[in-house]
C-alpha positions in Angstrom: -0.3 0.0 -0.5 2.8 2.2 0.8 4.7 1.8 -3.2 1.0 2.6 -4.1 0.8 5.8 -2.8 4.0 6.9 -3.5 3.7 6.1 -7.1 0.8 8.0 -7.5 2.7 10.7 -5.5 5.3 10.5 -8.2 2.7 10.1 -10.8 0.9 13.4 -9.7 4.6 15.2 -9.7 5.4 14.1 -12.9 2.1 15.6 -14.7 2.6 18.7 -12.6 6.4 19.1 -14.0 4.6 18.4 -17.5 2.2 21.5 -17.2 4.9 23.6 -16.2 7.3 22.3 -18.7 4.9 23.3 -21.2 4.0 26.9 -19.5 7.7 27.7 -19.7 8.0 26.3 -23.1 5.1 28.5 -23.9 6.5 31.3 -22.5 9.9 30.7 -24.3 8.1 30.4 -27.8 6.5 33.8 -27.5 9.4 35.6 -25.8 11.4 33.6 -28.9 8.7 35.3 -31.5 8.4 38.8 -29.8 12.7 38.9 -30.1 12.4 37.9 -33.7 9.6 40.7 -34.7 11.9 43.5 -33.0 14.9 42.5 -34.2 12.9 42.3 -37.7 11.5 46.0 -36.8 15.2 47.3 -35.8 16.4 46.5 -38.7 13.5 47.6 -40.8 14.2 50.6 -39.0 18.0 51.1 -39.6 17.6 50.4 -43.3 14.8 53.7 -43.5 17.2 55.8 -40.9 19.9 55.5 -43.8 18.1 55.8 -46.4 16.4 59.1 -44.7 19.8 60.1 -44.0 20.7 59.7 -47.7 17.6 62.1 -48.5 18.5 64.6 -46.6 21.9 65.0 -47.6 20.7 65.5 -51.4 17.8 67.9 -49.8 20.4 69.9 -48.0 22.8 70.0 -51.3 19.5 70.7 -53.3 18.9 73.7 -50.8 22.8 75.0 -50.8 22.3 75.2 -54.6 19.2 76.9 -54.6 20.4 79.5 -52.0 23.2 80.1 -54.6 20.8 80.8 -57.3 18.9 83.3 -55.1 21.6 85.4 -54.3 22.7 85.3 -57.5 19.3 86.0 -58.8 19.3 89.3 -56.8 22.1 90.6 -58.3 20.7 94.1 -61.0 22.3 91.8 -63.9 20.4 89.0 -63.3 17.4 90.7 -62.9 18.1 92.8 -66.1 18.8 89.4 -67.9 15.3 87.9 -66.6 13.5 90.7 -68.0 15.3 91.4 -71.3 15.0 87.6 -72.3 11.9 86.3 -70.7 9.7 89.7 -70.4 11.2 91.1 -73.8 11.9 94.5 -71.8 14.2 97.0 -73.1 15.7 100.2 -71.7 13.8 103.8 -73.2 16.8 104.2 -75.6 16.6 100.7 -77.2 14.7 99.5 -80.2 13.9 96.0 -80.2 13.8 94.2 -83.3 11.4 91.2 -83.3 12.4 89.0 -86.1 9.5 86.5 -87.1 11.0 82.7 -88.5 8.9 81.3 -91.8 7.3 78.1 -90.9 8.8 75.2 -93.2 
């Protein structure tokens, strides 16, 4: 009778250990899934950061070019050139000749 009770106790301990092991295994798998997901997101964010740094560098260079152009367009010579070429303006003492090309 004593050995029968010992066998039942061992069986209960084994069953309890199975549930504990199963619980630990489930928690470990969930932790692994979360960690893997975070690693993927981290790599995506690193790629995005590199991409946006390249875009920032490109846009900074473009902004600098535009600043140079704005500074150049502010000069009297640039304003006069724009007025003559695009607006076809002339000075008071000048005569403008318009030559029309014949259609072919």
